[in-house]
C-alpha positions in Angstrom: 10.5 4.1 -17.8 9.5 5.3 -20.8 5.9 6.8 -21.7 4.9 7.3 -25.4 1.8 8.6 -25.4 -0.4 7.4 -28.8 -3.0 9.6 -28.9 -3.9 13.5 -29.8 -3.5 15.0 -26.1 -0.7 17.5 -26.5 -2.1 20.1 -24.2 -0.5 23.1 -25.3 -1.9 25.6 -22.4 1.4 26.6 -20.8 0.0 28.3 -18.2 -2.5 25.8 -17.2 0.1 23.2 -16.7 2.5 25.5 -14.7 -0.7 26.2 -12.4 -1.4 22.5 -11.8 2.9 22.4 -11.2 2.5 24.7 -8.7 -0.3 22.8 -6.7 1.6 20.0 -6.8 4.4 21.1 -5.8 2.7 23.2 -3.0 1.1 19.9 -2.1 4.1 18.2 -1.6 4.7 20.1 1.3 2.0 18.6 3.3 1.3 15.3 1.1 3.7 12.9 2.6 4.1 10.4 -0.1 5.8 13.0 -2.5 8.9 12.8 0.1 9.4 9.0 0.5 11.9 8.6 -2.5 14.7 10.3 -0.3 13.6 9.1 3.1 16.0 7.8 5.6 15.6 3.9 5.7 18.4 3.4 8.3 16.0 2.0 10.9 14.4 -0.3 8.7 17.6 -1.7 7.1 19.3 -2.2 10.7 15.8 -4.1 11.5 16.1 -6.2 8.2 19.4 -7.1 9.2 19.0 -8.4 12.7 16.5 -10.3 11.8 16.0 -13.7 13.6 17.4 -16.2 11.0 15.3 -18.8 11.9 12.2 -17.2 10.4 11.2 -18.5 7.0 8.4 -16.7 7.0 6.8 -13.1 7.2 2.7 -12.7 7.7 1.3 -9.3 7.1 -2.2 -8.9 8.8 -3.7 -5.7 6.4 -6.1 -4.5 4.3 -5.9 -2.3 1.3 -3.3 0.2 1.4 -1.6 -2.1 4.3 -0.9 -4.5 1.8 -1.8 -4.1 -2.0 1.4 -2.1 -2.7 3.9 -4.9 -0.8 2.1 -7.5 -2.8 2.1 -5.9 -5.6 5.9 -5.5 -5.4 6.5 -9.0 -4.1 4.7 -11.0 -6.7 6.2 -8.8 -9.7 9.7 -9.9 -8.5 9.8 -13.1 -6.9 10.1 -14.8 -10.6 13.3 -13.4 -11.0 14.7 -13.1 -7.5 15.6 -15.2 -5.3 14.4 -14.1 -2.3 15.4 -14.9 1.6 11.8 -15.4 3.4 8.7 -16.0 1.7 5.5 -13.3 2.2 2.3 -14.3 3.2 -1.2 -11.8 3.5 -4.0 -12.1 5.7 -6.4 -9.5 3.5 -9.9 -10.6 4.0 -12.2 -11.7 6.9 -13.5 -15.0 4.8 -13.1 -18.2 7.0 -11.9 -19.9 4.3 -9.1 -18.4 3.3 -7.9 -17.6 6.5 -7.9 -21.6 7.6 -6.1 -22.2 4.3 -3.6 -19.5 4.7 -3.0 -20.6 8.0 -2.3 -24.4 6.9 0.6 -23.3 4.9 2.2 -21.8 7.9 4.6 -23.1 10.5 3.7 -20.8 13.0 7.2 -21.2 15.1 9.1 -19.8 12.0 6.8 -17.1 11.0 6.9 -13.6 12.2 3.6 -11.5 11.8 3.5 -7.8 10.8 0.4 -6.1 11.9 -0.5 -3.1 10.3 -3.1 -0.8 10.4 -2.6 3.5 10.1 -5.6 4.2 12.3 -5.0 0.8 14.4 -8.5 -0.4 14.6 -9.1 -1.4 11.7 -11.9 -4.1 12.0 -10.3 -6.8 9.4 -7.2 -6.3 10.6 -7.9 -6.7 14.5 -10.2 -9.8 14.1 -8.1 -11.6 12.1 -4.7 -10.7 14.8 -7.2 -11.8 17.7 -7.6 -15.0 15.9 -4.2 -15.7 15.2 -2.7 -14.0 18.6 -5.4 -16.3 20.8 -3.3 -19.2 20.6 0.0 -17.8 20.2 0.6 -14.8 22.7 4.7 -14.4 22.2 5.0 -10.6 21.7 8.4 -11.9 20.4 6.4 -13.2 17.2 4.5 -10.2 16.1 5.7 -6.2 15.0 3.4 -3.4 14.8 3.0 -0.8 12.3 0.8 1.8 12.7 0.4 6.0 13.3 2.0 6.5 16.7 -0.4 6.8 19.8 -2.4 4.7 18.1 -4.4 2.1 20.9 -3.2 -0.7 18.5 0.4 1.2 19.2 -0.5 1.1 22.6 -0.7 -2.6 23.0 2.0 -3.1 21.3 4.0 -1.2 23.7 1.9 -2.9 26.7 3.0 -6.7 25.6 6.5 -5.4 24.5 6.5 -5.9 21.2 8.2 -4.3 18.3 6.7 -1.5 17.2 7.2 0.9 13.8 5.8 4.3 12.5 3.9 5.1 9.4 4.3 9.3 8.9 1.4 10.7 9.8 0.9 12.5 6.4 1.5 9.8 4.0 -2.6 8.0 3.1 -3.0 4.3 3.0 -3.0 3.9 -0.7 0.1 5.9 -0.8 2.1 4.1 1.6 3.5 1.5 -0.2 6.8 3.1 -0.3 6.9 3.9 3.1 7.4 1.0 6.5 4.2 -0.5 5.4 5.4 -1.9 2.6 9.2 -1.5 2.6 9.3 -3.3 5.9 7.8 -6.7 4.7 10.2 -6.3 1.6 13.6 -5.8 3.2 12.6 -9.0 5.6 12.2 -10.9 2.6 15.3 -9.7 0.9 13.9 -7.3 -1.4 16.8 -4.5 -2.2 14.5 -1.5 -0.9 17.5 1.3 -1.7 16.9 0.7 -5.4 12.9 0.0 -5.0 12.8 4.0 -4.2 16.0 5.0 -6.1 13.8 3.8 -9.0 10.5 6.0 -7.3 13.2 8.8 -7.2 13.8 9.0 -10.7 10.3 9.9 -11.7 10.3 12.5 -9.1 13.4 13.9 -10.2 12.0 13.9 -14.1 8.8 15.3 -13.3 9.9 17.6 -10.5 12.8 19.2 -12.7 10.5 19.2 -15.7 12.6 16.8 -17.7 11.7 13.6 -19.6 8.5 12.8 -17.9 7.5 15.8 -17.2 5.3 16.6 -20.3 3.9 12.8 -21.5 2.3 12.9 -17.6 1.2 16.2 -17.7 -0.2 16.2 -21.2 -2.3 12.3 -19.9 -3.6 13.9 -17.1 -5.1 17.1 -18.8 -6.2 14.8 -21.2 -8.4 12.1 -18.8 -9.6 15.3 -16.6 -10.5 17.0 -20.0 -12.8 14.0 -21.5 -13.5 12.2 -17.8 -17.2 12.5 -19.0 -16.7 10.7 -22.2 -13.9 8.5 -21.1 -15.1 7.3 -17.8 -13.1 3.9 -17.6 -9.6 3.8 -17.5 -7.9 0.4 -18.3 -4.1 -1.1 -17.9 -3.5 -3.9 -20.1 0.0 -5.2 -18.6 1.7 -7.8 -20.6 3.2 -9.9 -18.2 1.9 -11.9 -15.0 4.1 -10.5 -12.8 2.1 -7.3 -12.5 -0.8 -9.1 -11.6 -0.9 -7.6 -8.1 0.2 -4.4 -9.2 -3.2 -4.1 -11.8 -5.2 -4.8 -8.1 -3.0 -2.1 -6.2 -3.5 0.2 -9.0 -7.5 -0.5 -9.1 -7.6 0.9 -5.6 -5.2 3.7 -5.6 -7.2 5.2 -8.6 -10.7 4.2 -7.5 -10.6 5.3 -4.0 -8.9 8.5 -4.8 -11.0 9.9 -7.8 -14.2 8.5 -7.4 -15.4 11.6 -5.3 -18.3 14.5 -5.1 -16.3 17.2 -6.8 -15.4 20.2 -4.3 -18.1 22.9 -4.3 -20.2 21.1 -6.6 -23.2 18.7 -5.9 -22.0 16.3 -9.0 -19.7 12.8 -8.5 -16.7 12.3 -10.1 -14.2 9.3 -11.3 -12.9 7.2 -13.6 -13.2 3.2 -12.8 -10.0 1.4 -12.9 -9.7 -1.6 -14.9 -6.5 -4.1 -14.4 -5.8 -6.1 -17.5 -3.4 -8.8 -18.1 -1.7 -9.9 -21.2 -2.1 -12.3 -23.5 -4.7 -13.9 -21.0 -7.7 -10.8 -21.1 -7.2 -10.6 -25.1 -9.4 -13.7 -24.8 -11.8 -12.0 -22.7 -12.1 -8.1 -22.3 -10.5 -7.1 -25.6 -13.6 -7.4 -27.5 -15.4 -5.4 -25.2 -12.7 -2.7 -25.8 -12.5 -3.3 -29.5 -15.8 -3.0 -30.6 -18.0 -2.1 -27.4 -18.7 0.9 -26.0 -15.7 3.8 -26.6 -16.0 5.0 -22.9 -12.1 3.6 -22.1 -8.7 4.7 -22.4 -6.2 1.9 -22.2 -2.5 1.9 -21.2 -0.4 -0.9 -22.2 2.4 -1.9 -20.2 5.4 -3.6 -21.7 8.5 -5.0 -19.8 11.7 -4.4 -22.5 13.6 -7.8 -21.0 12.5 -10.7 -19.2 15.9 -12.2 -18.7 14.4 -15.5 -19.2 15.6 -16.8 -22.7 12.8 -19.6 -23.3 12.3 -20.8 -27.1 9.9 -22.6 -29.1 11.3 -25.7 -30.3 11.7 -26.3 -33.8 9.4 -29.6 -33.9 6.5 -30.0 -36.3 3.0 -30.9 -34.8 1.1 -33.2 -37.4 -2.4 -31.3 -38.5 -0.8 -28.2 -36.9 1.6 -27.3 -39.8 0.9 -23.6 -40.0 1.8 -23.1 -36.4 5.5 -23.6 -37.7 5.7 -19.7 -38.0 5.9 -20.4 -34.1 9.2 -22.2 -34.3 12.5 -21.3 -32.6 10.5 -18.1 -31.8 11.3 -16.9 -28.2 8.5 -16.6 -25.4 9.7 -12.9 -24.3 9.6 -11.6 -28.3 6.2 -13.6 -28.5 4.1 -11.7 -25.8 5.6 -8.2 -26.7 4.9 -9.2 -30.7 1.1 -10.1 -29.0 1.0 -6.5 -27.1 2.1 -4.4 -30.5 -0.4 -6.5 -32.1 -3.3 -5.5 -30.1 -2.2 -1.9 -29.5 -2.0 -1.7 -33.5 -5.6 -3.0 -34.0 -6.8 -0.7 -31.5 -4.8 2.1 -33.0 -6.5 1.7 -36.2 -10.3 2.3 -34.2 -9.1 6.1 -34.1 -11.3 6.2 -31.4 -9.5 4.6 -28.9 -6.9 7.0 -26.2 -4.1 4.3 -26.2 -0.7 5.4 -24.8 2.2 2.6 -23.7 4.3 2.2 -21.0 7.7 0.2 -21.4 10.0 -1.0 -18.1 13.3 -1.8 -18.2 13.2 -5.2 -16.6 11.8 -7.1 -13.8 13.9 -5.3 -10.7 13.1 -3.2 -8.1 14.2 0.0 -9.7 11.9 -0.5 -12.6 8.4 -0.8 -10.2 9.3 1.8 -7.9 9.3 4.1 -11.1 6.1 2.3 -11.9 4.9 2.7 -8.1 5.5 6.4 -7.9 4.6 7.3 -11.6 1.1 6.0 -11.2 0.3 8.1 -7.9 2.0 10.9 -9.3 -0.6 10.9 -12.1 -3.3 10.2 -9.6 -2.6 13.4 -7.8 -2.8 15.3 -11.2 -6.1 14.0 -12.2 -7.3 14.4 -8.8 -6.4 18.3 -8.7 -7.8 18.9 -12.1 -11.4 17.0 -11.6 -11.5 19.1 -8.0 -11.6 16.3 -5.8 -9.9 15.4 -2.2 -7.4 12.7 -4.0 -6.5 11.9 -0.5 -10.1 11.1 1.5 -12.0 8.5 1.6 -15.9 9.4 2.9 -17.3 6.8 1.0 -15.3 3.7 2.7 -15.6 5.3 6.0 -19.3 5.5 5.9 -19.2 1.8 5.2 -16.9 1.3 8.4 -19.3 3.3 10.6 -22.5 1.1 9.7 -20.0 -2.0 9.8 -19.1 -1.4 13.7 -23.0 -0.4 14.6 -23.9 -3.4 13.6 -20.9 -5.3 15.4 -22.2 -3.4 18.8 -25.7 -5.3 18.2 -24.8 -8.9 17.9 
């Protein structure tokens, strides 16, 4: 993975960089996601290897950090991988969504993963109750939760398989923990390669190699200009990153949208995930000539593997578009990305950078996931917020539970 900064953000204050680096190294001692690339995954691999071959569908019951990461990786790989099983997600209490998803499933050939760190997530437990009531076979369910949570106790009481999250890994940073690795491994994703990609970025940063300067400069720029450039856009030029964009929006928004420590002011950078070239025909106009309050990161794939060419035919009245003849689609989509990037560079007041990932595989998405987790932590430190809590979300949960007691 390569990150090229295309705007002036060379932060030359080495003392400030060293101070930030020291804080991240210190965080590494008690924030668990930093060390997930080097975890022991033998139990997960054994669980996947011994899994019932008659099961065709893996169904995740989880929301937010319990589902978005695994979904992002699965949907990224699905177009190019022959996966062993299909992966489904129940993420909403929308009855239409629940009913339509259940119609797609053969319950007898499905295994359900109930994922809740706290063990008391309203959305997850409500959907689980709906599925479990007519299907109480304990062997149909595996529970992934904190050790000794009430959900853990329930799973033990009915004799279902239980697996545990590291206690120091928060939900939105948990994709490289059992939360994401178990459903992905059951579907045939190479989770060793996934973690290897994450480790490449981790090693590069903590050993102060290739990724160190670009990500440090970028984090300092975002924090320094957080009152001016208040919107942070990713513009991914591949449909396979559609759900990565959703994961990034939760990670960035829930981690950085906070009240600053020892201050009365609020802060945060609003995340927007765009997919090119589709969003060239919607959001690009706002970036180009709207208010200059946005930074934009372009994400490209260097090698799409599929070589699809535009046929060399002439269409009556469309002769001017013969310039498309024999152009491969993988080249066309990256030319579209380059053209938009160059057009935005000409405006001179929109901060831009470009991330190029090698190909659509586990190593690439593992690198991209860890890069954004690390960038989030760096910016959080510089903004002076607690990157790992979510008091605004918890407030809504408390009100909901109070309403439910009155129904």
